[in-house]
BASELUM-831050 format. One line per field, with one value per residue (C-alpha): residue number from 1; residue in three letters; x, y, z. Coordinates in Angstrom, 2 decimals. Layout:
BEGIN
nr: [NUM / ...]
rest: [ALA / ...]
c1: [X / ...]
c2: [Y / ...]
c3: [Z / ...]
END
This chain:
BEGIN
nr: [1 / 2 / 3 / 4 / 5 / 6 / 7 / 8 / 9 / 10 / 11 / 12 / 13 / 14 / 15 / 16 / 17 / 18 / 19 / 20 / 21 / 22 / 23 / 24 / 25 / 26 / 27 / 28 / 29 / 30 / 31 / 32 / 33 / 34 / 35 / 36 / 37 / 38 / 39 / 40 / 41 / 42 / 43 / 44 / 45 / 46 / 47 / 48 / 49 / 50 / 51 / 52 / 53 / 54 / 55 / 56 / 57 / 58 / 59 / 60 / 61 / 62 / 63 / 64 / 65 / 66 / 67 / 68 / 69 / 70 / 71 / 72 / 73 / 74 / 75 / 76 / 77 / 78 / 79 / 80 / 81 / 82 / 83 / 84 / 85 / 86 / 87 / 88 / 89 / 90 / 91 / 92 / 93 / 94 / 95 / 96 / 97 / 98 / 99 / 100 / 101 / 102 / 103 / 104 / 105 / 106 / 107 / 108 / 109 / 110 / 111 / 112 / 113 / 114 / 115 / 116 / 117 / 118 / 119 / 120 / 121 / 122 / 123 / 124 / 125 / 126 / 127 / 128 / 129 / 130 / 131 / 132 / 133 / 134 / 135 / 136 / 137 / 138 / 139 / 140 / 141 / 142 / 143 / 144 / 145 / 146 / 147 / 148 / 149 / 150 / 151 / 152 / 153 / 154 / 155 / 156 / 157 / 158 / 159 / 160 / 161 / 162 / 163 / 164 / 165 / 166 / 167 / 168 / 169 / 170 / 171 / 172 / 173 / 174 / 175 / 176 / 177 / 178 / 179 / 180 / 181 / 182 / 183 / 184 / 185 / 186 / 187 / 188 / 189 / 190 / 191 / 192 / 193 / 194 / 195 / 196 / 197 / 198 / 199 / 200 / 201 / 202 / 203 / 204 / 205 / 206 / 207 / 208 / 209 / 210 / 211 / 212 / 213 / 214 / 215 / 216 / 217 / 218 / 219 / 220 / 221 / 222 / 223 / 224 / 225 / 226 / 227 / 228 / 229 / 230 / 231 / 232 / 233 / 234 / 235 / 236 / 237 / 238 / 239 / 240 / 241 / 242 / 243 / 244 / 245 / 246 / 247 / 248 / 249 / 250 / 251 / 252 / 253 / 254 / 255 / 256 / 257 / 258 / 259 / 260 / 261 / 262 / 263 / 264 / 265 / 266 / 267 / 268 / 269 / 270 / 271 / 272 / 273 / 274 / 275 / 276 / 277 / 278 / 279 / 280 / 281 / 282 / 283 / 284 / 285 / 286 / 287 / 288 / 289 / 290 / 291 / 292 / 293 / 294 / 295 / 296 / 297 / 298 / 299 / 300 / 301 / 302 / 303 / 304 / 305 / 306 / 307 / 308 / 309 / 310 / 311 / 312 / 313 / 314 / 315 / 316 / 317 / 318 / 319 / 320 / 321 / 322 / 323 / 324 / 325 / 326 / 327 / 328 / 329 / 330 / 331 / 332 / 333 / 334 / 335 / 336 / 337 / 338 / 339 / 340 / 341]
rest: [MET / LYS / ASP / GLN / ARG / ARG / LYS / THR / GLY / ASP / GLU / LYS / PRO / GLU / MET / LYS / ASP / GLN / THR / GLU / TRP / VAL / GLY / HIS / ARG / THR / VAL / THR / GLU / GLU / ALA / VAL / ALA / THR / PHE / ALA / SER / LEU / THR / GLY / ASP / PHE / SER / ARG / ILE / HIS / VAL / ASP / GLN / ARG / PHE / GLY / ALA / ALA / SER / PRO / LEU / GLY / THR / GLY / PHE / ALA / HIS / GLY / LEU / LEU / SER / ALA / SER / TRP / ALA / LEU / GLY / SER / MET / THR / ARG / CYS / ALA / GLY / GLU / LEU / ILE / GLY / CYS / ALA / ASP / PRO / ASP / SER / TYR / VAL / SER / ASP / PHE / ALA / ILE / ARG / PHE / GLN / SER / PRO / VAL / LEU / PHE / GLY / ASP / THR / LEU / SER / VAL / ALA / CYS / GLN / GLU / VAL / ARG / VAL / SER / ASP / LEU / PRO / LYS / ASN / GLY / GLY / THR / ARG / GLN / VAL / GLU / PHE / SER / LEU / ALA / ASN / GLN / ARG / ASP / THR / ILE / SER / ALA / THR / GLY / ARG / LEU / GLY / ILE / ARG / LYS / ARG / ALA / VAL / GLY / HIS / THR / PRO / ASN / PRO / TRP / GLU / ALA / ASN / PRO / ALA / LYS / PRO / TRP / PRO / ILE / GLU / LYS / SER / ALA / LEU / PRO / ALA / PRO / SER / ARG / ALA / LEU / GLY / ALA / GLU / GLU / ILE / VAL / GLU / LEU / GLY / PRO / ARG / GLY / SER / LEU / PRO / ILE / ARG / SER / ILE / THR / GLU / THR / ASP / ILE / VAL / ASN / PHE / ALA / ASN / PHE / SER / GLY / ASP / PRO / ASN / PRO / LEU / SER / LEU / ASP / ALA / GLU / PHE / SER / LYS / LYS / ALA / ILE / PHE / GLY / SER / LEU / THR / ALA / SER / PRO / MET / LEU / SER / PHE / SER / LEU / GLY / PHE / ALA / VAL / TRP / LEU / SER / GLU / LEU / MET / LYS / LEU / PRO / MET / ALA / GLY / SER / PRO / SER / GLU / ALA / GLY / HIS / LEU / GLY / ASP / ARG / TRP / GLN / VAL / ILE / ALA / PRO / VAL / PHE / VAL / GLY / ASP / THR / LEU / GLU / LEU / ARG / TYR / ARG / PRO / LEU / ASN / ALA / ARG / ARG / THR / GLN / SER / ARG / PRO / HIS / LEU / ALA / VAL / THR / THR / PHE / GLY / LEU / GLN / ILE / LEU / ASN / GLN / ARG / GLU / GLU / VAL / VAL / LEU / GLN / GLY / GLU / ALA / ASP / MET / MET / LEU / PRO / THR / LEU / ASP / ASP / PRO / ARG / GLU / SER / GLU / GLY / ARG]
c1: [-15.53 / -14.61 / -15.85 / -13.62 / -15.41 / -12.92 / -14.22 / -13.77 / -14.81 / -18.17 / -19.36 / -18.01 / -17.58 / -17.47 / -15.94 / -18.12 / -16.53 / -12.99 / -11.45 / -8.64 / -6.58 / -3.06 / 0.57 / 0.86 / 3.57 / 4.18 / 5.11 / 8.25 / 10.20 / 12.80 / 10.43 / 9.10 / 12.85 / 13.64 / 10.57 / 11.82 / 15.34 / 14.00 / 11.69 / 12.70 / 9.63 / 11.19 / 7.96 / 8.42 / 5.19 / 6.65 / 10.45 / 10.69 / 9.38 / 9.22 / 7.11 / 4.86 / 4.33 / 3.12 / 0.62 / -3.13 / -2.35 / 0.51 / 2.57 / 3.98 / 2.59 / 3.50 / 3.47 / 0.22 / 2.39 / 3.93 / 0.72 / -0.01 / 3.20 / 2.75 / -0.77 / 0.45 / 3.36 / 1.39 / -1.24 / 1.53 / 2.98 / 0.11 / -2.58 / -0.35 / -2.43 / -5.44 / -3.37 / -1.37 / 2.04 / 3.47 / 1.79 / 4.24 / 1.48 / -0.06 / 0.89 / -0.69 / -2.13 / -3.57 / -4.19 / -6.17 / -6.15 / -8.16 / -6.69 / -9.18 / -7.20 / -3.49 / -1.22 / 0.73 / 4.17 / 3.40 / 0.27 / 0.24 / -1.30 / -3.21 / -4.78 / -7.77 / -8.81 / -11.08 / -11.80 / -14.77 / -14.85 / -14.28 / -13.46 / -12.42 / -8.71 / -7.03 / -8.72 / -9.34 / -7.30 / -8.65 / -8.41 / -9.43 / -10.50 / -9.39 / -10.56 / -8.64 / -9.04 / -5.93 / -6.72 / -4.64 / -4.62 / -7.45 / -9.67 / -9.62 / -9.72 / -6.87 / -7.12 / -9.40 / -8.56 / -8.79 / -6.03 / -6.37 / -4.57 / -4.28 / -3.43 / -2.31 / -4.53 / -3.25 / -1.42 / -0.95 / 2.57 / 2.80 / 3.35 / 0.20 / 0.55 / 1.04 / -2.70 / -3.53 / -0.49 / -0.87 / 0.54 / 2.96 / 1.50 / 3.00 / 5.35 / 3.37 / 4.95 / 3.17 / 1.54 / 2.33 / 1.66 / 4.07 / 6.12 / 4.59 / 0.97 / -0.30 / -2.03 / -5.54 / -6.70 / -9.56 / -6.74 / -4.90 / -6.34 / -5.40 / -2.30 / -1.04 / 2.38 / 2.74 / 5.79 / 8.23 / 10.87 / 13.60 / 13.11 / 16.18 / 17.62 / 16.32 / 18.86 / 18.50 / 19.39 / 16.35 / 14.08 / 15.34 / 15.41 / 12.09 / 10.90 / 12.50 / 10.94 / 7.46 / 7.64 / 6.64 / 8.14 / 7.09 / 9.16 / 8.70 / 11.10 / 13.07 / 13.55 / 15.74 / 14.86 / 11.30 / 10.97 / 12.93 / 10.05 / 7.35 / 5.38 / 7.79 / 10.86 / 13.37 / 13.15 / 11.03 / 10.31 / 7.55 / 5.03 / 4.59 / 8.18 / 7.97 / 4.79 / 6.36 / 9.34 / 7.23 / 5.12 / 7.90 / 9.65 / 6.06 / 5.28 / 8.50 / 7.74 / 4.14 / 5.63 / 7.48 / 4.65 / 3.17 / -0.16 / -3.19 / -4.44 / -2.54 / -0.05 / -1.26 / -4.63 / -3.31 / -3.25 / -2.74 / -6.05 / -5.46 / -4.02 / -4.83 / -2.27 / -2.44 / 0.57 / 0.98 / 4.44 / 7.13 / 9.95 / 13.31 / 16.69 / 18.51 / 15.39 / 15.79 / 12.49 / 10.90 / 7.71 / 5.04 / 2.59 / -0.47 / -3.50 / -6.89 / -9.49 / -10.57 / -13.72 / -14.63 / -15.66 / -19.23 / -18.35 / -15.16 / -15.69 / -12.35 / -10.75 / -10.84 / -10.02 / -7.35 / -6.58 / -3.06 / -2.39 / 1.16 / 2.81 / 6.03 / 8.07 / 11.16 / 14.21 / 12.46 / 9.64 / 7.12 / 4.69 / 5.14 / 2.83 / -0.23 / -2.20 / -3.82 / -3.18 / -5.92 / -4.82 / -6.51 / -5.58 / -6.85 / -8.65 / -8.03 / -11.74 / -12.29 / -16.19 / -15.48 / -14.06 / -17.48 / -19.22 / -16.63 / -15.69]
c2: [-3.92 / -7.44 / -9.07 / -7.65 / -9.70 / -10.82 / -13.15 / -12.96 / -15.97 / -14.70 / -12.19 / -10.54 / -6.94 / -5.02 / -1.60 / 0.32 / 1.54 / -0.07 / -1.08 / -3.41 / -5.03 / -3.70 / -4.30 / -8.02 / -9.21 / -12.63 / -12.97 / -15.16 / -16.08 / -13.54 / -10.62 / -11.21 / -11.60 / -8.34 / -6.46 / -7.86 / -6.25 / -2.99 / -2.36 / -4.49 / -6.62 / -10.22 / -11.75 / -15.32 / -16.25 / -14.50 / -15.43 / -18.77 / -21.33 / -24.06 / -21.82 / -20.99 / -24.80 / -25.39 / -22.66 / -23.19 / -22.40 / -25.20 / -22.30 / -18.76 / -15.63 / -12.18 / -9.22 / -7.10 / -4.06 / -5.92 / -6.03 / -2.34 / -1.31 / -3.09 / -1.78 / 1.69 / 1.39 / -0.35 / 2.56 / 5.28 / 3.42 / 2.31 / 4.78 / 7.87 / 10.60 / 9.45 / 9.76 / 12.91 / 11.30 / 13.93 / 16.95 / 19.03 / 20.30 / 16.94 / 14.27 / 11.03 / 12.44 / 9.12 / 5.69 / 2.79 / -0.74 / -3.97 / -7.45 / -9.82 / -13.07 / -14.09 / -13.63 / -16.80 / -17.63 / -17.74 / -15.43 / -13.08 / -9.92 / -7.12 / -3.98 / -1.88 / 1.61 / 4.04 / 7.68 / 7.74 / 11.38 / 14.13 / 17.67 / 20.87 / 20.25 / 22.10 / 25.47 / 25.14 / 22.58 / 19.78 / 16.06 / 13.29 / 9.86 / 6.79 / 3.22 / 0.15 / -3.73 / -6.00 / -9.79 / -12.94 / -15.35 / -17.16 / -14.24 / -13.92 / -10.41 / -10.11 / -6.65 / -3.47 / 0.14 / 3.68 / 6.58 / 10.30 / 12.77 / 16.35 / 19.06 / 22.46 / 25.40 / 27.44 / 30.37 / 28.62 / 29.10 / 27.86 / 24.22 / 22.38 / 20.90 / 24.05 / 24.67 / 21.75 / 20.26 / 17.22 / 17.49 / 14.86 / 12.42 / 12.38 / 9.44 / 7.02 / 3.94 / 0.55 / -0.83 / -4.50 / -7.47 / -9.71 / -11.39 / -14.80 / -13.68 / -13.98 / -10.67 / -10.78 / -8.91 / -7.22 / -5.88 / -4.22 / -0.55 / -0.61 / -2.71 / -2.89 / -1.60 / 2.09 / 4.47 / 5.78 / 3.81 / 5.09 / 4.02 / 5.43 / 8.09 / 8.00 / 7.93 / 8.38 / 4.69 / 3.59 / 5.99 / 4.43 / 0.87 / 0.94 / 2.73 / 0.09 / -2.96 / -1.39 / -0.21 / 3.27 / 5.61 / 8.95 / 11.77 / 13.48 / 10.58 / 9.79 / 12.99 / 15.63 / 18.30 / 17.77 / 17.70 / 20.87 / 22.64 / 20.63 / 20.79 / 19.81 / 21.48 / 18.44 / 14.61 / 12.99 / 9.41 / 7.36 / 7.61 / 3.95 / 3.45 / 5.61 / 3.77 / 0.28 / 1.36 / 2.36 / -0.60 / -3.05 / -1.33 / -1.39 / -4.99 / -6.35 / -4.58 / -6.03 / -9.75 / -9.60 / -9.66 / -13.22 / -13.32 / -15.38 / -18.10 / -19.61 / -17.08 / -18.64 / -16.94 / -13.67 / -11.57 / -8.23 / -6.86 / -3.43 / -0.08 / 3.69 / 6.40 / 10.21 / 12.34 / 15.43 / 16.32 / 15.15 / 12.95 / 14.31 / 12.79 / 12.65 / 12.75 / 10.67 / 9.20 / 8.04 / 6.02 / 6.87 / 4.09 / 3.37 / 0.96 / 2.64 / 0.01 / -3.73 / -5.06 / -8.75 / -10.32 / -12.13 / -14.94 / -15.75 / -14.45 / -15.73 / -13.13 / -9.50 / -6.67 / -4.53 / -1.18 / 0.56 / 4.13 / 4.91 / 8.44 / 9.12 / 12.09 / 13.51 / 14.86 / 18.27 / 16.44 / 17.38 / 14.59 / 13.47 / 10.58 / 9.47 / 6.05 / 3.27 / -0.62 / -3.27 / -6.62 / -9.95 / -10.92 / -13.44 / -12.76 / -14.00 / -14.99 / -17.83 / -18.42 / -21.66 / -23.26 / -23.18 / -24.32 / -27.31 / -26.02]
c3: [-26.84 / -25.66 / -22.64 / -19.67 / -16.61 / -14.01 / -11.26 / -7.54 / -5.31 / -5.07 / -7.53 / -10.71 / -9.99 / -13.37 / -14.17 / -16.46 / -19.66 / -19.38 / -22.69 / -21.82 / -19.31 / -19.48 / -17.78 / -17.84 / -15.61 / -13.87 / -10.45 / -9.84 / -6.83 / -7.85 / -8.15 / -4.69 / -3.18 / -5.06 / -3.59 / -0.29 / -0.77 / -1.91 / 0.90 / 3.69 / 4.00 / 4.39 / 5.95 / 5.94 / 4.17 / 1.13 / 1.15 / 3.25 / 0.87 / 3.67 / 5.85 / 2.64 / 2.07 / 5.65 / 5.28 / 4.50 / 0.80 / 0.69 / -0.87 / -0.19 / -2.02 / -3.09 / -0.82 / -1.02 / -1.68 / -4.50 / -6.28 / -5.24 / -6.75 / -10.04 / -10.43 / -9.90 / -12.28 / -14.82 / -14.76 / -14.95 / -17.73 / -19.93 / -18.79 / -18.22 / -19.55 / -17.27 / -14.07 / -15.25 / -15.64 / -18.00 / -16.66 / -14.39 / -12.26 / -11.26 / -8.87 / -7.42 / -3.98 / -2.45 / -2.91 / -1.46 / -2.27 / -1.07 / -1.36 / -2.40 / -3.14 / -2.56 / -5.75 / -5.92 / -7.50 / -11.35 / -11.43 / -14.28 / -13.23 / -15.49 / -14.46 / -15.78 / -14.72 / -15.23 / -14.14 / -11.86 / -10.88 / -13.17 / -12.33 / -14.16 / -13.55 / -16.20 / -15.32 / -11.49 / -10.17 / -8.04 / -7.94 / -10.25 / -9.07 / -10.82 / -10.01 / -10.98 / -10.57 / -10.50 / -12.00 / -12.75 / -15.72 / -14.04 / -14.28 / -10.67 / -9.17 / -6.85 / -5.46 / -6.21 / -5.40 / -6.21 / -6.40 / -6.61 / -9.11 / -7.79 / -10.21 / -9.14 / -10.28 / -13.08 / -11.61 / -8.18 / -7.15 / -3.34 / -2.68 / -3.02 / 0.38 / 2.59 / 2.78 / 5.08 / 6.53 / 8.90 / 12.24 / 13.88 / 15.99 / 19.65 / 20.12 / 22.50 / 24.24 / 23.90 / 27.04 / 26.05 / 28.27 / 29.64 / 27.07 / 27.48 / 27.03 / 23.89 / 22.56 / 20.93 / 18.16 / 20.52 / 22.95 / 20.06 / 20.59 / 24.16 / 24.32 / 20.77 / 19.37 / 18.78 / 18.74 / 16.42 / 14.21 / 12.05 / 8.41 / 6.49 / 4.16 / 0.65 / -2.25 / -5.95 / -6.36 / -4.18 / -6.32 / -9.50 / -8.46 / -7.24 / -10.49 / -12.43 / -10.57 / -10.38 / -14.08 / -13.17 / -15.31 / -13.68 / -14.68 / -11.43 / -10.02 / -13.00 / -15.18 / -13.38 / -15.86 / -16.14 / -12.28 / -11.88 / -13.88 / -12.18 / -9.13 / -6.47 / -8.17 / -7.79 / -8.15 / -5.62 / -4.51 / -5.28 / -2.56 / -2.83 / -2.28 / 0.90 / 2.34 / 1.54 / 3.31 / 6.39 / 6.20 / 6.16 / 9.22 / 11.10 / 10.22 / 11.42 / 14.86 / 14.74 / 14.09 / 17.39 / 19.39 / 20.51 / 18.98 / 19.96 / 17.54 / 14.51 / 12.44 / 9.39 / 9.96 / 10.23 / 6.70 / 5.01 / 3.86 / 2.54 / 2.80 / 2.03 / 2.16 / 1.22 / 0.22 / 2.61 / 1.12 / -1.24 / -0.25 / -1.85 / -2.42 / 0.86 / 3.18 / 6.09 / 6.94 / 10.38 / 11.04 / 13.80 / 14.49 / 16.52 / 16.45 / 15.57 / 16.06 / 15.71 / 14.46 / 14.78 / 11.47 / 11.33 / 8.97 / 11.02 / 14.79 / 15.96 / 13.67 / 13.71 / 10.98 / 12.77 / 11.72 / 12.22 / 11.28 / 9.96 / 9.62 / 7.70 / 8.64 / 7.27 / 9.33 / 9.76 / 11.50 / 8.64 / 7.76 / 4.26 / 3.94 / 6.15 / 6.05 / 7.28 / 6.95 / 7.63 / 9.14 / 9.77 / 13.31 / 15.40 / 18.63 / 22.22 / 22.81 / 20.05 / 20.03 / 18.27 / 21.40 / 23.28 / 20.02 / 19.78 / 16.30]
END
């Protein structure tokens, strides 16, 4: 086996028993623009070259969820058997990713994955866990994560999500301060944005275009005949598409707020989501969102890891996806000011 070590800025996390890095794709400005168009995430740091050039990195970089969608697509395409791609009774049930370094224009990404928890899926149903690392051509780890693949037990005919449905969150209203006052991360839980926003209706074109972009050939989304006989009974949208659409709507709302500190210090750290029910062609999605907590970092106490809850519902007010997004946001109280920086 060849040496598969990939570097981060500090350590070299290695995945046991991994055999190869697959799915090599190069990030271009056109790819970033396409992802923005597919999801509605037009954050300036990704699509505005002048804004990116003025950032601490001196350049723009790709959306975190672009990396996530390519990682899932590469695993489906290159390790389909591992994640149950051709099994009509299996589906990706949950996903988590932690971004470790920015993905710059020109970076070529590849992914390695392995199973980390095995259960007797063919006999009893259950969930398989697969971990992955995403790396660039400089051998730098850009993200790590994990996904779950759920399999319906043999002879189990009811929908797999009916046993434990999630309840829709009540629609809350933000208690925002006066527009002229900046909001710090430590105020987010009490005053931060919360409420409900429309996403949009999902078309077959949306599903196919996102699958083509992410390189995800999952027949649950692309093969009408396969999907009729599979676990959901019809074509379904990739949960990565649903989450990306919801994230874009929420991020646009968050970015409207006046924030403390420098906008260049804000950042997207990672996401987690869980499939509650499938999203079908024609479903109209709604987002409910709320802040959950903020934790000041020890290494940079003027910043806080701020976690937001995201819940996606369909037109019948059924929860289809539930997740969290971690953001690095400036605090209102900057300890560096008393220390003379």
